[in-house]
C-alpha positions as CSV (number, residue, x, y, z in Angstrom):
1,M,-235.3,102.8,142.9
2,N,-238.0,102.9,140.3
3,V,-237.3,104.3,136.8
4,V,-240.2,105.6,134.7
5,F,-240.4,107.4,131.4
6,Q,-242.5,110.4,130.6
7,S,-243.1,112.7,127.6
8,A,-242.3,116.4,127.8
9,A,-246.0,117.2,127.8
10,D,-246.7,115.2,131.0
11,Q,-246.7,116.9,134.4
12,R,-243.2,117.0,135.7
13,P,-242.0,116.3,139.2
14,R,-241.2,119.3,141.3
15,L,-237.5,118.5,141.1
16,V,-236.1,118.4,137.6
17,A,-232.5,118.0,136.6
18,R,-230.7,118.8,133.3
19,L,-227.3,117.5,132.2
20,V,-224.6,120.1,131.5
21,A,-221.3,119.6,129.5
22,E,-218.3,121.3,130.9
23,G,-218.4,125.0,130.1
24,G,-221.8,124.6,128.3
25,M,-224.6,125.9,130.6
26,P,-227.8,125.8,128.5
27,A,-228.6,129.1,126.7
28,D,-232.2,129.1,127.9
29,V,-231.3,129.1,131.6
30,D,-232.5,132.1,133.6
31,A,-229.9,134.8,134.1
32,A,-230.2,134.6,137.9
33,V,-229.7,130.8,137.8
34,R,-226.7,131.2,135.5
35,E,-225.2,133.8,137.8
36,G,-225.8,131.5,140.8
37,A,-224.0,128.6,139.1
38,E,-221.0,130.8,138.3
39,A,-220.9,132.0,141.9
40,S,-221.0,128.4,143.1
41,R,-218.1,127.5,140.7
42,F,-220.3,125.1,138.9
43,T,-218.6,124.5,135.5
44,G,-220.2,121.2,134.4
45,K,-217.3,119.0,135.5
46,A,-218.4,115.3,135.8
47,G,-220.2,114.7,139.0
48,Q,-220.8,118.4,139.9
49,V,-224.3,119.3,140.9
50,F,-225.8,122.8,141.3
51,E,-229.4,123.6,142.3
52,A,-231.7,126.6,142.2
53,F,-235.3,127.3,143.2
54,T,-237.8,129.2,141.1
55,H,-241.6,129.6,140.5
56,G,-242.9,128.8,137.1
57,E,-244.6,126.6,134.6
58,G,-244.0,122.8,134.7
59,S,-243.9,122.3,138.5
60,I,-246.8,120.6,140.3
61,G,-249.6,123.1,140.6
62,G,-247.4,125.8,139.0
63,G,-245.7,126.4,142.4
64,L,-242.2,126.1,143.6
65,K,-239.8,124.5,141.1
66,R,-236.5,122.9,142.2
67,L,-233.9,122.8,139.4
68,A,-230.7,120.8,139.4
69,F,-227.9,120.8,136.9
70,A,-225.5,117.8,136.8
71,G,-222.1,118.0,135.1
72,I,-221.1,115.4,132.5
73,G,-217.6,116.8,131.8
74,E,-216.3,117.2,128.3
75,A,-219.0,114.7,127.1
76,T,-216.7,113.2,124.5
77,G,-214.2,110.4,124.2
78,A,-213.7,107.1,126.0
79,G,-214.8,108.5,129.4
80,K,-218.2,109.8,128.3
81,L,-220.2,106.8,129.5
82,A,-218.5,106.8,132.9
83,A,-219.1,110.6,133.2
84,L,-222.8,110.2,132.3
85,E,-223.2,107.4,134.9
86,R,-221.4,109.6,137.5
87,A,-223.8,112.4,136.8
88,G,-226.8,110.2,137.4
89,G,-225.2,108.9,140.6
90,A,-224.4,112.4,141.8
91,L,-228.0,113.5,141.4
92,T,-229.3,110.5,143.5
93,A,-226.7,111.0,146.2
94,K,-227.7,114.7,146.6
95,Y,-231.4,114.1,146.8
96,L,-231.7,110.6,148.3
97,T,-232.8,111.8,151.7
98,S,-233.8,115.3,150.7
99,G,-237.5,114.8,151.2
100,E,-238.2,114.7,147.5
101,T,-239.8,111.5,146.4
102,A,-239.3,111.9,142.6
103,L,-236.4,113.2,140.5
104,G,-237.0,114.2,136.9
105,I,-234.1,114.2,134.5
106,D,-234.9,116.1,131.3
107,F,-233.3,114.7,128.2
108,T,-235.0,117.1,125.8
109,D,-232.5,118.1,123.1
110,S,-229.7,116.3,125.0
111,G,-228.3,114.7,121.9
112,L,-227.7,111.5,123.9
113,S,-228.3,108.0,122.4
114,P,-230.6,105.5,124.1
115,C,-227.6,103.7,125.5
116,E,-226.1,106.9,126.9
117,V,-229.4,107.9,128.6
118,A,-229.5,104.4,130.0
119,R,-226.1,104.9,131.6
120,V,-227.3,108.1,133.3
121,L,-230.3,106.2,134.7
122,L,-228.2,103.2,135.7
123,G,-225.9,105.5,137.7
124,A,-228.9,107.1,139.4
125,R,-230.4,103.7,140.3
126,L,-227.3,102.1,141.6
127,R,-226.4,105.1,143.8
128,G,-229.8,104.9,145.4
129,W,-229.3,101.3,146.7
130,R,-229.3,101.1,150.5
131,H,-229.8,98.3,153.0
132,D,-231.6,99.8,155.9
133,V,-233.4,96.6,156.9
134,Y,-232.0,96.5,160.4
135,K,-232.1,100.3,161.2
136,T,-235.2,100.8,163.3
137,K,-234.5,104.3,164.7
138,L,-233.7,106.4,161.7
139,S,-235.0,110.0,161.9
140,D,-237.1,111.3,159.0
141,E,-234.1,113.3,157.8
142,Q,-232.0,110.1,157.6
143,K,-234.6,108.0,155.8
144,V,-234.5,107.5,152.0
145,S,-237.3,109.6,150.5
146,L,-236.3,109.4,146.8
147,T,-238.0,106.4,145.3
148,E,-238.5,107.3,141.6
149,V,-236.4,108.7,138.8
150,V,-238.5,110.1,135.9
151,A,-236.8,110.2,132.5
152,I,-238.4,113.0,130.6
153,N,-238.5,113.0,126.8
154,A,-235.9,110.2,126.5
155,P,-235.0,109.3,122.9
156,D,-236.6,106.5,120.8
157,G,-235.1,103.1,121.6
158,I,-234.8,103.8,125.4
159,D,-237.1,100.9,126.3
160,A,-234.7,98.3,124.8
161,A,-231.6,100.0,126.2
162,W,-233.1,100.3,129.7
163,L,-234.2,96.7,129.7
164,V,-230.5,95.7,129.5
165,A,-229.4,98.3,132.0
166,A,-232.2,97.5,134.5
167,A,-231.2,93.8,134.4
168,L,-227.6,94.8,135.1
169,A,-228.8,97.0,138.0
170,E,-230.8,94.1,139.5
171,G,-227.8,91.8,139.4
172,V,-225.6,94.4,141.1
173,E,-228.2,95.1,143.7
174,F,-228.6,91.4,144.4
175,T,-224.9,91.0,144.9
176,R,-224.8,93.9,147.3
177,E,-227.7,92.4,149.2
178,L,-225.9,89.1,149.7
179,V,-222.6,90.7,150.7
180,T,-224.2,93.1,153.1
181,E,-226.4,90.6,155.0
182,P,-224.8,89.4,158.3
183,A,-223.5,85.9,158.6
184,N,-226.3,84.8,160.9
185,V,-228.7,85.6,158.0
186,I,-226.6,84.5,155.0
187,Y,-224.8,81.2,155.4
188,P,-224.4,78.3,152.9
189,E,-228.0,77.0,153.1
190,S,-229.7,80.4,153.2
191,F,-227.4,81.7,150.3
192,V,-228.7,78.9,148.2
193,K,-232.3,79.5,149.2
194,R,-232.1,83.2,148.4
195,C,-230.7,82.4,145.0
196,E,-233.4,79.9,144.3
197,E,-236.0,82.5,145.2
198,R,-234.5,85.3,143.1
199,L,-233.9,83.0,140.1
200,A,-237.3,81.3,140.2
201,G,-239.1,81.7,136.9
202,T,-236.0,83.0,135.0
203,G,-235.1,79.8,133.2
204,V,-231.9,79.3,135.2
205,E,-231.2,75.6,135.9
206,I,-230.1,75.1,139.5
207,V,-228.1,72.1,141.0
208,V,-227.3,72.0,144.7
209,L,-224.8,69.5,146.3
210,G,-224.8,68.9,150.0
211,K,-222.2,67.4,152.3
212,A,-223.1,63.8,151.4
213,E,-222.8,64.4,147.7
214,M,-219.5,66.3,148.0
215,T,-218.1,63.6,150.3
216,A,-219.0,60.9,147.7
217,L,-217.2,63.0,145.0
218,G,-214.0,63.3,147.2
219,M,-214.1,67.1,147.8
220,G,-211.8,66.8,150.8
221,A,-210.4,70.3,150.4
222,L,-213.7,72.1,150.5
223,L,-215.1,69.9,153.2
224,G,-212.0,70.3,155.3
225,V,-212.7,74.1,155.6
226,A,-216.3,73.4,156.5
227,Q,-215.7,70.8,159.2
228,G,-215.4,73.3,162.1
229,S,-218.9,74.8,161.5
230,V,-222.3,73.6,162.4
231,R,-223.5,75.0,159.0
232,E,-223.5,72.4,156.3
233,P,-221.5,73.4,153.2
234,K,-223.1,73.6,149.8
235,L,-222.1,73.7,146.2
236,L,-224.4,75.7,144.1
237,A,-224.5,75.6,140.3
238,M,-226.7,77.9,138.2
239,R,-226.8,77.4,134.4
240,W,-228.2,79.9,131.9
241,K,-228.4,78.2,128.5
242,G,-229.2,81.1,126.3
243,K,-227.3,79.6,123.3
244,A,-226.9,76.1,122.1
245,G,-224.1,74.4,120.2
246,T,-221.1,76.0,122.0
247,K,-218.9,75.0,124.9
248,P,-220.1,76.7,128.1
249,T,-218.2,79.4,130.0
250,A,-217.9,78.9,133.8
251,F,-217.9,81.6,136.5
252,V,-216.8,80.2,139.8
253,G,-217.1,82.1,143.1
254,K,-215.6,81.7,146.5
255,G,-218.4,81.7,149.0
256,V,-217.0,81.7,152.6
257,T,-220.0,83.1,154.3
258,F,-218.0,83.9,157.4
259,D,-214.2,83.5,157.9
260,T,-212.8,83.5,161.4
261,G,-209.6,82.1,160.0
262,G,-210.3,78.7,161.7
263,I,-207.6,77.5,164.1
264,S,-205.3,80.1,162.5
265,I,-207.7,82.6,163.9
266,K,-207.8,86.2,162.7
267,P,-207.4,89.2,165.1
268,A,-210.7,90.3,166.7
269,A,-210.4,93.8,165.3
270,G,-212.2,94.0,162.0
271,M,-213.3,90.3,162.0
272,E,-216.9,91.5,161.5
273,D,-216.0,92.4,158.0
274,M,-215.5,88.8,157.1
275,K,-219.2,88.4,156.4
276,W,-218.2,89.6,152.9
277,D,-215.7,86.8,152.3
278,M,-218.4,85.4,150.0
279,G,-218.1,88.4,147.6
280,G,-217.0,86.2,144.7
281,A,-219.9,83.9,145.0
282,A,-222.3,86.8,145.4
283,A,-220.9,88.3,142.2
284,V,-221.5,85.1,140.4
285,A,-225.1,84.9,141.6
286,G,-225.8,88.5,140.6
287,T,-224.3,87.9,137.2
288,M,-226.5,84.9,136.6
289,L,-229.5,87.0,137.6
290,T,-228.5,89.7,135.1
291,L,-227.9,87.3,132.2
292,A,-231.3,85.6,132.8
293,K,-233.2,88.9,133.1
294,R,-231.8,90.3,129.9
295,R,-232.0,86.9,128.1
296,A,-228.3,86.8,127.2
297,E,-227.4,84.7,124.1
298,A,-224.8,82.7,125.9
299,D,-224.2,79.4,127.7
300,V,-222.9,80.2,131.2
301,I,-222.6,78.2,134.3
302,G,-222.2,79.9,137.7
303,V,-220.7,77.8,140.5
304,C,-220.5,78.9,144.2
305,G,-218.5,77.0,146.8
306,L,-220.3,77.8,150.0
307,V,-218.8,77.2,153.5
308,E,-218.3,78.8,156.9
309,N,-214.8,78.7,158.4
310,M,-215.1,78.2,162.1
311,P,-212.6,77.1,164.9
312,D,-214.5,74.5,166.9
313,G,-213.2,71.2,168.3
314,G,-213.7,69.4,165.0
315,A,-212.0,72.1,162.9
316,Q,-209.1,71.5,160.5
317,R,-205.7,71.9,162.0
318,P,-202.5,73.4,160.6
319,G,-200.4,70.5,159.4
320,D,-203.4,68.4,158.3
321,V,-203.3,66.8,154.8
322,V,-206.4,66.7,152.7
323,T,-207.2,65.1,149.4
324,S,-208.9,67.3,146.8
325,M,-211.5,66.0,144.3
326,S,-208.7,66.1,141.6
327,G,-206.8,63.5,143.7
328,Q,-204.0,66.0,144.5
329,T,-203.0,66.2,148.2
330,I,-202.7,69.5,150.1
331,E,-200.8,70.2,153.3
332,V,-202.8,72.8,155.2
333,I,-200.2,75.2,156.6
334,N,-202.6,77.9,157.5
335,T,-206.3,77.4,158.0
336,D,-206.9,81.1,157.1
337,A,-205.8,80.3,153.5
338,E,-209.1,78.5,153.1
339,G,-210.6,80.2,150.0
340,R,-208.2,78.3,147.6
341,L,-209.2,75.0,149.3
342,V,-212.9,75.8,148.5
343,L,-212.2,76.9,145.0
344,C,-210.0,74.1,143.9
345,D,-212.7,71.5,144.4
346,A,-215.3,73.8,142.8
347,L,-213.0,74.3,139.8
348,T,-212.4,70.5,139.5
349,W,-216.1,69.8,139.7
350,V,-217.3,72.3,137.0
351,Q,-214.6,71.1,134.6
352,K,-215.5,67.4,135.1
353,E,-219.3,68.1,135.0
354,Y,-219.5,70.6,132.1
355,A,-216.2,70.7,130.3
356,P,-216.2,74.5,129.9
357,A,-213.9,76.2,127.3
358,T,-213.2,79.1,129.7
359,V,-213.2,79.3,133.5
360,I,-213.1,82.6,135.4
361,D,-213.0,82.5,139.2
362,L,-213.7,85.4,141.5
363,A,-212.5,85.4,145.1
364,T,-211.8,87.7,148.0
365,L,-208.7,85.6,148.3
366,T,-205.8,87.5,149.8
367,G,-205.1,90.6,151.9
368,A,-201.9,90.9,149.9
369,I,-203.9,92.1,146.8
370,I,-205.1,95.0,148.9
371,I,-201.6,96.0,149.8
372,S,-200.7,95.9,146.1
373,L,-203.7,97.6,144.5
374,G,-205.7,99.2,147.3
375,H,-209.4,99.5,146.5
376,E,-209.2,100.8,143.0
377,H,-208.4,97.6,141.0
378,A,-208.9,93.8,141.4
379,G,-205.9,91.6,140.6
380,M,-206.1,89.4,137.5
381,F,-204.0,86.2,137.0
382,C,-204.5,84.5,133.6
383,N,-203.0,81.6,131.6
384,D,-204.3,83.0,128.3
385,D,-203.3,86.4,126.8
386,M,-206.4,86.7,124.7
387,L,-208.7,86.1,127.7
388,A,-206.6,88.5,129.8
389,G,-207.1,91.2,127.1
390,Q,-210.8,90.6,126.9
391,L,-211.2,90.9,130.6
392,D,-209.1,94.0,130.8
393,A,-211.2,95.6,128.1
394,A,-214.4,94.6,129.9
395,G,-213.0,96.1,133.1
396,K,-212.3,99.4,131.5
397,T,-215.7,99.6,129.8
398,S,-217.7,98.5,132.9
399,G,-215.7,100.4,135.5
400,D,-214.8,97.2,137.4
401,A,-211.1,97.7,136.8
402,L,-208.5,94.9,136.7
403,W,-204.7,94.9,136.8
404,R,-202.8,91.8,135.5
405,F,-200.2,90.1,137.7
406,P,-197.6,87.5,136.6
407,I,-197.8,83.7,137.2
408,G,-195.1,81.1,136.3
409,P,-192.9,78.3,137.4
410,A,-190.7,80.5,139.5
411,Y,-193.6,81.2,141.8
412,D,-195.2,77.7,141.5
413,K,-192.3,75.9,143.3
414,L,-192.9,78.1,146.3
415,I,-196.0,76.1,147.2
416,D,-194.4,72.6,146.9
417,S,-194.8,70.6,150.1
418,A,-192.3,68.2,151.7
419,I,-195.1,65.7,152.6
420,A,-197.9,66.3,150.1
421,D,-198.3,67.5,146.5
422,M,-198.6,71.1,147.6
423,K,-199.1,73.3,150.6
424,N,-201.8,75.9,150.8
425,V,-199.6,78.9,151.4
426,G,-196.2,80.0,150.2
427,P,-193.7,82.5,151.8
428,R,-194.8,85.9,153.0
429,Y,-193.9,87.6,149.8
430,G,-195.9,87.2,146.6
431,G,-198.9,86.0,148.5
432,S,-201.5,86.8,145.8
433,I,-199.4,85.2,143.2
434,T,-198.7,81.9,145.0
435,A,-202.5,81.7,145.7
436,A,-203.1,82.0,142.0
437,Q,-200.4,79.4,141.3
438,F,-202.2,77.0,143.7
439,L,-205.5,77.4,141.8
440,Q,-203.8,77.0,138.4
441,R,-202.8,73.4,139.4
442,Y,-206.5,72.6,139.2
443,I,-207.1,73.9,135.7
444,D,-207.3,71.2,133.0
445,K,-204.9,71.4,130.0
446,G,-206.4,73.5,127.2
447,V,-208.8,75.4,129.4
448,A,-208.5,79.2,129.3
449,W,-208.6,80.4,132.9
450,A,-208.5,83.6,134.8
451,H,-208.4,84.2,138.5
452,L,-209.7,87.5,139.8
453,D,-208.7,88.5,143.4
454,I,-211.4,90.9,144.4
455,A,-210.6,91.3,148.1
456,G,-210.0,95.0,147.8
457,T,-213.0,95.9,145.7
458,V,-216.2,94.2,147.1
459,W,-216.4,96.4,150.2
460,V,-215.3,100.0,150.7
461,D,-215.3,102.4,153.6
462,K,-216.4,105.5,151.6
463,P,-219.0,106.2,148.9
464,G,-218.2,106.1,145.2
465,A,-219.8,107.5,142.1
466,T,-222.5,104.7,142.0
467,H,-222.4,103.1,145.4
468,D,-222.6,104.1,149.0
469,K,-220.0,102.9,151.5
470,G,-220.2,99.2,152.0
471,A,-220.9,96.6,149.3
472,T,-220.1,97.7,145.8
473,G,-221.4,94.8,143.8
474,F,-218.0,94.5,142.1
475,G,-217.8,91.8,139.4
476,V,-221.3,91.7,138.0
477,R,-220.7,94.5,135.6
478,L,-217.4,93.1,134.6
479,L,-218.7,89.6,133.8
480,D,-221.8,90.9,132.1
481,R,-219.6,93.1,129.8
482,Y,-217.4,90.2,129.1
483,V,-220.4,88.1,128.0
484,R,-221.7,90.9,125.8
485,D,-218.3,91.6,124.1
486,V,-217.0,88.1,123.8
487,L,-219.8,85.4,124.1
488,E,-222.5,87.4,122.4
489,A,-220.3,89.1,119.8
């Protein structure tokens, strides 16, 4: 979706929208249009859209003019930005396949700041993302027609505000692309290649480790997951050094590009969804693209542990014992609890290589988190109250909501093994917590760490305010907001 800016004097698109606060229909609206809005029960609630047709000045050739009104709610308080974003998204959703190619949004006398206008436009752009690459038989009515949003008479300063918002949109869209692609298209090697292509020329430094390098480093946990696949595992590191003189922050993502469960194979029903088991890695890649595009003043390292978990004759077996890069040994009770095995070596590597002050990992780690939180929040586990508060605040502001869970010694002992240092699963109850406890054993003393279990939020079965059904891009907005509020403050 292309966003362009236009003065009020320029020729407008045929379709022009205005924003309406709850109970505040503009005074200059034609009486018939106002009556139609009332008859349609349009009150200006956030996300409502009402449209009318008229002839008059301002439309192309002075002919038919299509008017839309998008509700922004009460337009005050903490929820204002989310409401503005929702309004932009609602407009795109209504007209995406309408036959209209351009949507004008008139900000004349809106009273909105540049950042607020940017949020409207961000919502409009994000809601317009679709991945129709493999659909070859769409009818004209099903095809996306809307390709441009025209911001009319936006306030001074919008260029700078939109630069930041556009970078964020690009990162979210890249994450959605990676998550949506099927596993025969995105696997460890092609994931790396696509990141290299998208980050080329941005200033991001890239390091890639293959199987030989990881073997030499002793990454037995990650390699154990990969040994049943013909796809070679990769460890991808991306560094954006936008600020010198500080300890870096590390974002680490689970990148299981397809998860059959291995020998502990999953049920066939729904297994096709496991192409998005690399949602954490995708979020890290999208975040690095955003930070580079907006030239963030922060030193950030994004690390993706990339494997495919398959059940061939060379696959890891339940009962195997592997040695992680840290030297700790793991009894593999269930080969479908593979994400923590990938992450533990990635966590060890980034701490040894870069000595970050803070580590935040993102992973579609457990089905248990979906049972606990549904699709509305991701689970947060953290060893540092300040970091937990910062991430919670970033989640509320960005819309990528988090809910904190407990960790502690009472849960830790549940993953002790009789023959190794630990086992990779605990009992049936508290599954998300014991997974976090496993990861915490790989965090160095003094390092602030948070684990985000995003299994319920990277992929949804119904559309939301700024996304269609499918990949949401969850995590990019959260991490970018954390960087802005904490690292760039």
